[in-house]
DRENGULO-340782 format. One record per residue (C-alpha): residue in three letters; x, y negated, z. Coordinates in pm, whole numbers, plus 50000, padded with zeros to 5 digits. Each point is the difference from the previous one (the first is absolute). Layout:
# DRENGULO-340782
alaXYZ...
This chain:
# DRENGULO-340782
met518335081850008asp501395014950321asn498915036049973ala502425018050231glu497805000050309gly496394997150103pro496905021549978val499574997949622asp502335006149707trp499044967649828glu501935006249680leu498195033049960ala496674982950074ala500684974649724arg500935027549752ile496895020050086ala497814969249959gly501614992449665arg499315035249874leu496445001550132ala498934965049893ala497365001449726pro501074986449661gly498824965149917pro497684989749718val501185005849647ala501354969449817asp502484994149720arg503434985450068ala499114965049880glu496974998450230leu502045011550299ile502754974649935ala497394972449972leu498375012050323val503264998250195asp500864965649861asp496504986950071leu500065012750360arg503324983050066asp498684967749850ala496795002750202ala501965004550322gly501984968549928arg496904979349928ala498065014550292ala502474987850261ala499294962849952his496245006049983ala500055020650321ser501934972550179ala497544973249886ile496995020650109thr501315010550340gly502034969450094leu502915023250081thr503634992749920ala503195017850096ala501374989450338asp503454995349848gly498764979349706thr500455027149736pro497764992849698pro496945023149986glu501145017749684leu503285010150170val498715014050331ser499865035649864thr501875022849763val497485012049740leu500255036249888val497655015349743val500065037450073asp498495033249901arg498445024550246pro503175019650091arg501924967750061trp497214987350226ala500175032650197leu503794996550035ala499634964250123asn497535011050264ala502195028950110glu502704973850055val497584979150205phe498965029850211ala503655009450058ala500754964750120met496944998350223thr500535033950167gly503524993050126pro499055006150366leu499245036249912ala503535006649870ala501065014650335thr497325026949974thr501295016649683pro498335034449972ser501165029749799ser500624997449628ala496895021049932thr497854976950213arg501394969149827ser499275015549662ala496465009550102ala499364964250116ala501464987449670leu497545021749809gln497114985750201val501104963749970gly500955004549634gly496535013249923val498374969750157leu502344976149817ala499205017749672leu496264995550052leu500354963550103ser502344992549709gly497065002749763lys497804976050196val502184970350102leu499994970049767gly502664980550182gln501824997450329phe502254975450181asp502845015950197pro501664976650254phe501915027550179thr502765013049771ser501364968749831his503764994249997asp499914964649860gly497644983750251arg497045002949763gly497355026850005arg499265022949708leu496784994349808leu499025032249824leu497485000049716val499045035349890ala499614996549624pro498135032449914asn497434993650274val499384964449886leu499525012649644his497665027750116his497814976350203glu499714972649741arg498925025849743arg497545017050233leu498504967250125lys499944985749644val501414966550113asp502294975149828pro503545014250039ser501794966650037asp497534987850262phe500095032750191arg503795000950015leu500164964650136trp497245008050249val501925030050134ala503234980150016leu498244972850202his499235024950274glu503595012150027gln501564965549977thr497724989050283his501565027850208ala503464987749902leu499094964850117gln498595013150329phe503345015450090ala501994970349864ala497914975450202ala500345022050311pro503575013649983trp499505016750338leu497115021349873ala501985028749846asp502035004150318his496824998450208leu498425028449805arg503275019250001ser500254996950379arg496425012050045ala500805030149780ala503225006450197glu498094999450328leu497455024549869met502615022549842thr502105000650317asp496975010750201leu499145026749745ala503585012950003gly499715006750371asp496665017849975lys500845036249921ser496345009349963leu499874979649678val502975016649831pro497915025849808arg498074971349835val502964977149936gly499344998049625glu496384989850050leu500934974350263leu502754985149786gln497574995549715ala497474983150227val502484976750167gly501774992549674arg496794990949820ala498894978150291val503224980050009thr500764997449629gly496624988749877gly498165032749963ala497335013250225asp499145030150207asp496755018450045gly500574999550375ala498015031850061gly502255025350169val503074977650009leu498854974750260asp498725028650214leu503605012350029leu501384966850125ser500434987350353ala498204968450109arg503104978749931gln500665016849665arg496404994049899glu500294963450106val503064994649781phe498425018749707glu496854978550018glu502074968350041val501795007849675gly496655007649835ala498734965350093val503054983649845met499605020349682ala496314990249980leu501094963550018leu502665004549732glu497775019149760gly496904978850054his501974967849958ala501465012449671asp496585011849879val498534965550062ala502904983149819met499705021449688asp496344989949961glu500294963250089val502454992849722gly496864993449798pro499105002549631arg502324971449904val502945023550057val498345034149958pro497024993449769ser498335033650064val500725001650374arg496335004750097lys499525027949748ile503175017050122arg498944998350366lys496525013149920ala501405029149800phe502685007250261glu497535000150290ala497615022449808arg502875024349942arg500944998650371asp496435007150103glu499715028549753ala503205015650135ala498844995650360lys496885020549920ala502025028249848arg499135035550099gly501805033250013val503755000649936asp500144962749926arg498434992450335val502475022350184leu502924983449824arg498744965250087arg499845009650367leu503425016349996leu501554969449837gly498164975150219leu498464982149701asp496614994450162thr501664983250297lys502114980049757leu496844986649837ala498594989750340gln503344983550078tyr499754978049689arg496434989850071asp500354994450376gly503184980049951ala498464978949724ala496974992650221phe502374989450281val501944976649770arg496874983849855ala498424995050343val503134984450150arg500454976749705lys496384989250029asp500594990950366val503474984349992gly501034996949635ile503035013549815glu502494983250234gly498205014250300leu500095034849848asn503694996549915ala500804996950369val499855037949991trp503385000549823thr501834979350266ser500685026850265pro499215036050096glu497814987050283arg497654984249746leu499375031549802pro496435012750042leu499315026550261pro498085030949886gln496734987550154glu500454965649839ile499865013449644ser496285006050050asp499614968850218pro501854971849821arg498714973350237ala501765017850286trp503284994749813val499154963649936arg499244994550369arg503205016950112val502304982449753his498334966049954gly498134996250327
């Protein structure tokens, strides 16, 4: 990771996150080894199922099971991977390197957020930092174990279900090889604008977290952050949010539509998972504050709004009609089209 310049000491942020990350659930060595092996196997099996459900294949003909590099990680390793993503995405800010103390302070802020998120993310697809042409698919083993225990669901089914979501993301980027560069360019435009706005410098850590989560598959609460942006910055931020709603909603639909033939307890898993989501969304006190700071409530809305968009478009024009969205940047949904799928259908299909 290029750490010499920029507003954040990313290596320090990764170390802080690793130290602050909560320990995972207790398990003996044999159980942990079996968990890692099972997650890798689930990721391999999920790829073909995700392709069959979505109708997506890699533009270059790569088999579905080879479109991503699968990594089963712990919480500190997930935090390091995301520090690497943030470092890559914030390149336009390299010319605005502040003092060492300011970079360290921003690292503390970003590292704290990464530490908190590291205990909540089940999986993530990273299309931005690959060196071999394939994205990295990260499955966070302790979080998967924690959730399957808490939800009291079948472990094998749950692991495949989670892997289906992430392999759908891998297929999205493989079917649309321009998509990673499109999101990267939107981030670069926003970062360049932010670099020139001296009034935002005191809140650089907060802004980096917000922009980073928006572009890499997270979410942002929006309150306070959007108020700081210019009209053009806000437009780009919301444009990225619409794309992320599509990506997340599409993957959420895929992981359910695999059906009980592949994941026998899929309906039970979804019911338990949604109940847990709803319970968390109603949290009070410190939990509520943390959810707002981490953007988790907006993330939940992103899943549901995106899934509703995908289902409505498929109902109108079928899977092939929906998959037109992966053919060019111009066919990505606009922010207002996420809540009005027929407007997208009219614009793209006439």
